[in-house]
C-alpha positions in Angstrom: 14.5 7.6 -10.5 11.8 5.8 -8.6 8.9 6.4 -11.1 8.6 2.8 -12.4 8.8 1.4 -8.8 6.3 3.9 -7.6 3.9 3.1 -10.4 4.2 -0.7 -9.8 3.6 -0.3 -6.1 0.7 2.1 -6.5 -1.1 -0.1 -9.1 -0.5 -3.2 -6.9 -1.8 -1.6 -3.7 -4.8 -0.2 -5.7 -5.7 -3.6 -7.2 -5.2 -5.6 -4.0 -7.4 -3.4 -2.0 -10.0 -2.9 -4.8 -10.3 -6.7 -5.1 -10.6 -7.1 -1.3 -13.3 -4.3 -1.1 -15.2 -5.8 -4.1 -15.1 -9.1 -2.3 -16.5 -7.6 0.9 -19.1 -5.4 -0.8 -20.3 -7.8 -3.5 -20.1 -11.2 -1.8 -21.8 -10.1 1.3 -24.7 -9.1 -0.9 -24.9 -12.7 -2.2 -25.1 -14.4 1.2 -27.7 -14.3 4.0 -27.1 -12.0 7.0 -25.9 -14.8 9.3 -23.1 -15.6 7.0 -21.9 -12.0 6.4 -19.6 -11.7 9.4 -17.9 -14.9 8.5 -17.4 -13.9 4.9 -15.9 -10.5 5.9 -13.6 -12.2 8.4 -12.4 -14.8 5.9 -11.9 -12.1 3.2 -9.8 -9.9 5.5 -7.7 -12.8 6.8 -7.1 -14.1 3.2 -5.1 -11.0 2.4 -3.2 -10.9 5.7 -2.2 -14.5 6.6 0.0 -15.1 3.5 2.4 -12.4 4.8 3.0 -14.3 8.0 3.6 -17.7 6.4 5.1 -16.8 2.9 7.7 -14.2 3.9 10.5 -16.8 4.3 9.8 -18.1 0.8 9.7 -14.5 -0.5 13.2 -14.0 0.9 14.5 -17.2 -0.6 13.0 -16.3 -4.0 14.9 -13.0 -4.0 18.2 -14.7 -3.0 17.8 -17.1 -5.9 16.3 -15.0 -8.7 16.9 -11.3 -7.7 14.4 -8.6 -6.8 13.5 -7.3 -10.2 12.8 -10.8 -11.5 10.6 -11.7 -8.5 8.6 -8.5 -8.9 8.0 -9.1 -12.6 7.1 -12.7 -12.2 4.7 -11.9 -9.3 3.1 -9.1 -11.4 2.5 -11.4 -14.4 1.0 -14.0 -12.0 -1.4 -11.4 -10.8 -3.2 -11.5 -14.2 -4.5 -15.1 -14.0 -5.4 -14.6 -10.3 -7.6 -11.6 -11.1 -9.2 -13.6 -14.0 -10.3 -16.1 -11.3 -12.0 -13.2 -9.4 -13.6 -12.0 -12.7 -15.0 -15.4 -13.3 -16.4 -15.5 -9.8 -18.2 -12.2 -10.3 -19.4 -13.1 -13.7 -20.9 -16.4 -12.5 -23.6 -14.4 -10.7 -24.5 -12.5 -13.9 -27.4 -14.3 -15.7 -26.3 -12.6 -18.9 -23.2 -14.8 -19.0 -24.1 -17.9 -17.0 -27.3 -19.8 -16.1 -28.0 -19.5 -12.4 -28.2 -22.8 -10.4 -28.7 -23.6 -6.8 -25.0 -23.8 -6.0 -23.9 -20.9 -8.2 -23.5 -18.5 -5.2 -21.3 -21.0 -3.3 -19.0 -21.5 -6.3 -18.9 -17.8 -7.1 -18.1 -16.9 -3.4 -15.4 -19.6 -3.2 -13.7 -18.3 -6.4 -13.7 -14.7 -5.3 -12.3 -15.5 -1.8 -9.8 -17.9 -3.3 -8.6 -15.2 -5.6 -8.1 -12.8 -2.7 -6.1 -15.5 -0.9 -3.9 -16.0 -3.9 -3.4 -12.3 -4.4 -2.3 -12.2 -0.7 0.3 -14.8 -1.5 1.4 -13.0 -4.6 1.7 -9.7 -2.7 3.6 -11.2 0.2 6.0 -12.8 -2.3 7.1 -9.6 -3.9 6.7 -7.1 -1.0 10.3 -7.5 0.4 11.6 -7.3 -3.1 9.9 -4.0 -3.9 11.0 -2.4 -0.7 14.5 -3.8 -1.1 14.7 -2.1 -4.5 14.4 1.4 -2.9 18.0 1.3 -1.8 19.2 -0.4 -4.9 17.7 2.3 -7.1 18.4 5.5 -5.2 21.2 4.6 -2.9 21.3 5.0 0.9 21.3 8.8 0.6 17.8 8.8 -1.0 16.2 6.2 1.3 13.9 8.7 3.1 12.6 10.1 -0.2 12.0 6.6 -1.6 10.2 5.4 1.5 8.1 8.6 1.7 7.0 8.3 -1.9 6.3 4.5 -1.6 4.2 4.8 1.6 2.3 7.9 0.5 1.3 6.2 -2.7 0.4 3.0 -0.8 -2.1 4.9 1.4 -3.4 6.8 -1.6 -3.9 3.4 -3.4 -5.9 2.1 -0.4 -7.9 5.2 -0.3 -8.7 5.2 -4.0 -9.5 1.5 -3.9 -12.1 2.0 -1.2 -13.9 4.8 -3.0 -13.6 3.1 -6.4 -15.1 -0.2 -5.1 -18.0 1.6 -3.4 -18.7 3.7 -6.6 -18.6 0.6 -8.9 -20.9 -1.4 -6.7 -23.3 1.5 -6.3 -23.5 2.3 -10.0 -22.8 -1.1 -11.7 -24.0 -3.7 -9.2 -26.0 -5.4 -12.0 -23.2 -5.3 -14.4 -20.2 -7.2 -12.9 -18.4 -7.3 -16.2 -17.7 -3.5 -15.7 -16.5 -3.5 -12.1 -14.6 -6.8 -12.5 -12.8 -5.9 -15.8 -11.0 -3.1 -14.0 -9.2 -5.7 -12.0 -7.7 -7.1 -15.2 -6.8 -3.6 -16.5 -5.0 -2.7 -13.3 -3.1 -6.0 -13.2 -1.9 -5.6 -16.8 -0.9 -2.0 -16.1 1.1 -3.1 -13.0 2.9 -5.8 -14.9 3.9 -3.2 -17.7 5.2 -0.8 -15.0 7.3 -3.6 -13.4 9.1 -4.1 -16.7 10.4 -0.5 -16.6 12.1 -0.9 -13.2 15.9 -0.8 -13.5 18.4 -1.2 -10.7 21.9 -2.5 -9.8 21.0 -5.1 -7.3 22.8 -6.4 -4.3 21.5 -9.7 -3.0 22.6 -12.3 -0.5 23.1 -16.0 -1.1 22.5 -16.9 2.5 19.8 -19.6 2.9 17.3 -19.0 5.6 14.8 -21.5 6.9 11.5 -21.7 5.0 9.7 -22.6 8.3 7.9 -19.3 9.2 8.5 -19.7 12.9 12.1 -20.8 12.6 12.6 -17.9 10.1 11.2 -15.4 12.6 13.4 -16.7 15.3 16.6 -16.6 13.2 15.8 -13.2 11.8 15.2 -11.9 15.3 18.7 -13.0 16.2 20.1 -11.4 13.0 18.4 -8.1 13.9 20.0 -8.2 17.4 23.4 -7.5 15.8 22.0 -4.0 15.0 21.4 -2.2 18.2 17.8 -1.2 18.6 16.7 -2.6 15.3 14.1 -5.0 16.8 12.7 -2.1 18.7 12.2 -0.2 15.4 10.5 -3.2 13.8 8.2 -3.8 16.8 7.3 -0.1 17.1 6.5 0.0 13.4 4.4 -3.2 13.8 2.5 -1.4 16.6 1.9 1.4 14.2 0.3 -1.0 11.7 -1.8 -2.4 14.6 -2.8 1.1 15.4 -3.7 1.9 11.7 -5.7 -1.3 11.3 -7.6 -0.6 14.6 -8.4 3.0 13.5 -9.8 1.6 10.2 -11.9 -1.0 12.1 -13.2 1.5 14.7 -13.8 4.8 12.8 -16.6 3.6 10.5 -18.6 1.9 13.3 -17.9 4.8 15.7 -19.2 7.3 13.1 -22.3 5.4 12.4 -23.3 4.2 16.0 -21.9 6.9 18.2 -22.1 10.0 16.0 -25.1 9.0 14.0 -23.6 9.7 10.6 -25.0 8.3 7.4 -23.5 5.3 5.6 -21.4 7.4 3.1 -20.1 10.0 5.5 -17.8 7.6 7.5 -16.2 6.7 4.2 -15.4 10.3 3.5 -13.9 10.7 6.9 -11.7 7.6 6.3 -10.6 9.1 3.0 -9.6 12.4 4.8 -7.6 10.3 7.3 -5.8 8.5 4.5 -5.0 11.8 2.8 -3.5 13.0 6.1 -1.3 9.9 6.3 -0.2 10.3 2.7 0.6 14.0 3.3 2.6 13.1 6.4 4.6 10.4 4.5 5.5 12.9 1.8 6.5 15.6 4.2 8.5 13.2 6.3 10.3 11.8 3.3 11.2 15.3 2.1 12.5 16.4 5.5 14.4 13.1 6.1 16.1 13.4 2.7 17.3 17.0 3.3 18.1 16.7 7.0 19.5 13.5 8.6 18.3 12.5 12.0 14.6 12.8 11.4 14.1 9.6 13.3 15.0 11.5 16.5 11.7 13.3 16.2 9.5 10.2 16.0 8.7 10.2 19.8 7.5 13.8 19.4 5.2 12.7 16.5 4.0 9.9 18.6 3.1 12.3 21.4 1.1 14.5 18.9 -0.7 11.3 17.8 -1.6 10.6 21.4 -2.9 14.1 21.9 -5.2 13.8 18.8 -6.5 10.4 20.1 -7.1 11.8 23.5 -9.0 14.7 21.9 -11.3 12.2 20.1 -11.8 10.3 23.3 -12.7 13.5 25.3 -14.9 14.7 22.4 -17.2 11.8 23.1 -19.2 11.8 19.9 -19.1 15.6 19.6 -19.4 17.5 16.4 -18.3 15.4 13.4 -16.2 18.3 11.9 -14.0 18.5 15.0 -13.7 14.7 14.9 -12.7 14.8 11.2 -10.0 17.5 11.9 -8.6 15.4 14.7 -8.5 12.3 12.5 -6.8 14.3 9.8 -4.3 15.6 12.4 -3.6 12.0 13.7 -3.2 10.9 10.1 -0.5 13.5 9.2 1.6 12.7 12.3 1.0 9.0 11.7 2.7 9.3 8.4 5.5 11.4 9.9 5.9 8.8 12.7 6.2 5.8 10.2 8.5 6.9 7.4 11.6 7.8 9.5 11.4 4.3 11.1 11.1 2.6 7.6 14.1 4.6 6.4 16.0 3.7 9.6 15.7 0.0 8.7 17.0 0.7 5.2 19.9 2.7 6.4 20.9 0.5 9.3 20.9 -3.0 7.8 23.7 -4.3 5.5 22.6 -4.6 1.9 23.1 -8.4 1.8 20.9 -8.9 4.9 18.3 -6.2 4.0 15.8 -8.5 2.2 15.9 -11.0 5.1 15.1 -8.3 7.6 12.3 -6.8 5.4 10.6 -10.2 5.1 10.9 -10.6 8.9 9.4 -7.2 9.3 6.5 -8.3 7.1 5.9 -11.3 9.3 5.8 -9.3 12.5 3.8 -6.4 11.2 1.1 -8.6 9.7 0.9 -10.6 12.9 0.1 -7.3 14.7 -2.4 -6.4 12.0 -4.1 -9.7 12.4 -4.2 -9.2 16.2 -5.9 -5.8 15.7 -9.2 -7.6 15.1 -8.9 -9.5 18.3 -8.0 -6.5 20.5 -10.7 -4.4 18.8 -13.3 -7.1 19.6 -12.2 -7.4 23.2 -12.3 -3.7 24.0 -15.6 -3.1 22.3 -17.2 -6.1 24.0 -16.3 -4.5 27.4 -16.4 -0.8 26.9 -18.1 1.8 24.6 -16.5 2.4 21.1 -14.8 5.7 22.1 -12.5 3.8 24.6 -10.7 2.2 21.6 -9.2 5.7 21.0 -8.1 5.9 24.6 -6.5 2.4 24.3 -4.7 3.5 21.0 -3.4 6.6 22.7 -2.0 4.6 25.7 -0.3 2.1 23.4 1.2 4.7 21.1 2.5 6.6 24.1 4.1 3.4 25.3 5.6 2.7 21.8 7.1 6.2 21.6 8.6 5.9 25.1 10.0 2.5 24.2 11.7 3.9 21.1 13.2 6.8 23.0 14.5 4.4 25.7 15.8 1.5 23.5 16.8 2.9 20.1 20.3 4.4 20.5 20.1 7.4 18.0 16.9 8.6 19.6 18.1 7.8 23.1 21.3 9.8 22.6 19.4 12.7 21.0 17.1 13.1 24.0 19.9 12.4 26.5 22.0 15.2 25.0 19.1 17.6 25.0 18.4 16.8 28.6 22.0 17.1 29.8 22.7 20.3 27.8 19.6 21.9 29.4 20.6 20.6 32.8 24.1 22.0 32.5 
């Protein structure tokens, strides 16, 4: 039922993150040390910022052309975009091009530009692909659809990180090999998109293309669904949490725990496996038993306990640290999927794409802000205090959901009153 959509999403996530990781690993090797932080910051921002500013346009495109057509057009546009990246990488290969004084500048500009364009392309089709979950499987299969999509997304991110590191380690002098894979993945993703089939329901309501006006009007639209904005902001906090974990763990493992360069990457892979497993389990449970969203505050509490364990461990044994990170990852996946499914189940079909595009804006604003909060806390306190900060914020997010989202609030209130009586 979801196979073609799953394949398209997995290949897209894999290619986006593989291209970003190649950009970071390869381009930083081209420039001098003083330029490396700037290149990494620009590369990371190039993939995030389009989601904030292009989401209204993505919604308009779906309203005018339909979800499947938007996905297919975006996927075919991915091919010339990655060709731009391939050209950038090949410019630094003397086998293909003569090296001049400004070759590095041009090659770097082409690779970073391609990452920015792939960010625009991804932001344009992201609401459409998530909107298709309900079109394909119906409202009764939303949990299963979201669980599969999110687990494959995290696996794609995980595989992209390892694949990029492997390619750079083994084929750093042969960019034609590591860059050609970008093109292969892009073509495969486009072919997979052609196999998607769904009976679509779309809206003809025209929202503003101004990203700030769009966010304001979408916020008002979400207010008609009690507690929906709380779900969207708690999910956005989760993405802030996940981004901060990614930023913190590698540095913490190297500086505080004294692990070698490759070992933090393995720990990050284990965390990603935990999140993927949590997504699958949550999707399966939610599909067989309604009301899984009621347990989200409990999963949030378990995340908090794992984070507090890491904080109290204070650079203790790396095996215990890895177990705790895996534990946090599993319950992170179980925390996220029911909230994603709640959006799909709550919003009317004709307004769903607008809300999904609005959610993209908010969540990527939080992800962009993760770099700022991470920098501030590490400038003041040791690295391990980031885990304490994450625990406090996730505890607050879980409490907010239990207080403001009616199904969860009623669930806990009934439990409390029944025990009291």
